[in-house]
N, C-alpha and C positions, 0 to 999 in steps of 0.2 A: 319373630319372637318380641316375649315381653321382657322376660327379663331373664339375665346371661348371668351363669355363675362366674363369680370373682378373677379375672384374669382370661375369661374366655369370650374370645373374637366375633364379632358380628360376622353372620352368613355373607358372607361376600358375591355380589353381582356383577356381570359386567353387560352393557349393554352394547350390540354392537349394529348400528344404525347410521348409515351414511347420512339421514335426515337431525341437523341437530336440536330443531324443534320438539320431534320426536320423542327422542333422546331423553330430552330436557327436562320432559313432562312426566315423563316413566319414571323419570331417575328423585323429582321430586316428592313421588305417591311412594316408591320402595325407601326415600331416607327416611320419610314420615314414619314407617312403618317399622323401622328399626334396623335396616340392612347397611351395607358399606357398598355402594355403587361405584363401579366405576365406568369410564365411555369412551368407545373406541371407533370410531366411522368410518376406520375398512380393516380389513383383516390383518393387513400390515400391522397397525396401531396396537391392536387385537390380541396379535401373537407375543407382541411388546409385552404387554398388561399378562399376559396366562405364563409366559416364560418367568416372569420373576416371580419367585414365593411368594414376598409381601403382599404381592396382589394378583396373584394364582385365587381366581373366581372359583364359587360351589357351582354356581349358574350362569350360564350362557344364555341370556336374550338376543338371538340371531335374527338380524333380518334379512329376509331370502336374496331381493332384489336390491341387489348393492351395485357400482362399479369394480371391472377388475376382476377382483376372487369374488364372486356371488355368496352366500349363505350356506348353499346348498355345500361348494367346495372344500369353504372351510369349517363345515361341520364335519366332513367327511376329513379332512385334517385331523382335528381334534380327537376324533373316536378311534384314527388308526393311531395314535400317536399315545403311546402305553404310560408316559410320563402325566400325561393327563387322562388316567384309568376314572380318577374320581369327579370328574365335570360333568354335570348335566347340561346336556344342552335343550331350549326350546326354542324354536321356530317359528320367528313373527312376524306375520305378512301381509296384506290385504289380498295375497291372491284368495281363490274359490276353495273351499274346504278339500274339494275333491284333491284340487291340484295341491295344497298345502298337506294333504294326507299321503301323498304318491311321494311328494320331497322328501318327510320325514323320514317311509320306510327306506327308501334310497339312501338319505343321505347317513342314515344308520340314528336321527335323533333322539332323544325321548319322549319329544312332545313338538307340541304345536298350540300357537295362541293368535286368533284369527286378532289382527292387528287393529280391523272396528273395534273388536269387543274390549282392547285394551284399554283404547282411549276413548270409547263412549261410557269405560265403568270409572273412567276418573275424572273425565268430563262431568259427567252424572252424580259422582262424590264434592265436587267441589259448587255444585250448583245447588245439594240441598241444603236445605237450611239444616241447623246446630242440631243436633238430639233427634231428628227425622230418621235415623238407621232405623 
């Protein structure tokens, strides 16, 4: 989002990942692009963020492999709850693409991003000289 109308809120993204380092790297990139970003390291914490109107995200970047409630289960929870019907869910994982596509279909996610693509893009951007884009 380049410019927002006065009074308009920034698009809100929730990163759900049990790896704090991964979450922080993605957060820094999204914040620099003008998004409001929240981070949760578990489905429980993510649920608390989603339930509050003030922090409810437009998009959830959801790690598939997490302890306790995994991304597939959490995606089903979001997608089956009418309160959250405006929330898009992208699965973000190190799984192979075929497995990601299957999980995406079965969990009802809006899409997926291979984690190495996300991290690779961010790292490449950090290492590029200014103005080389």
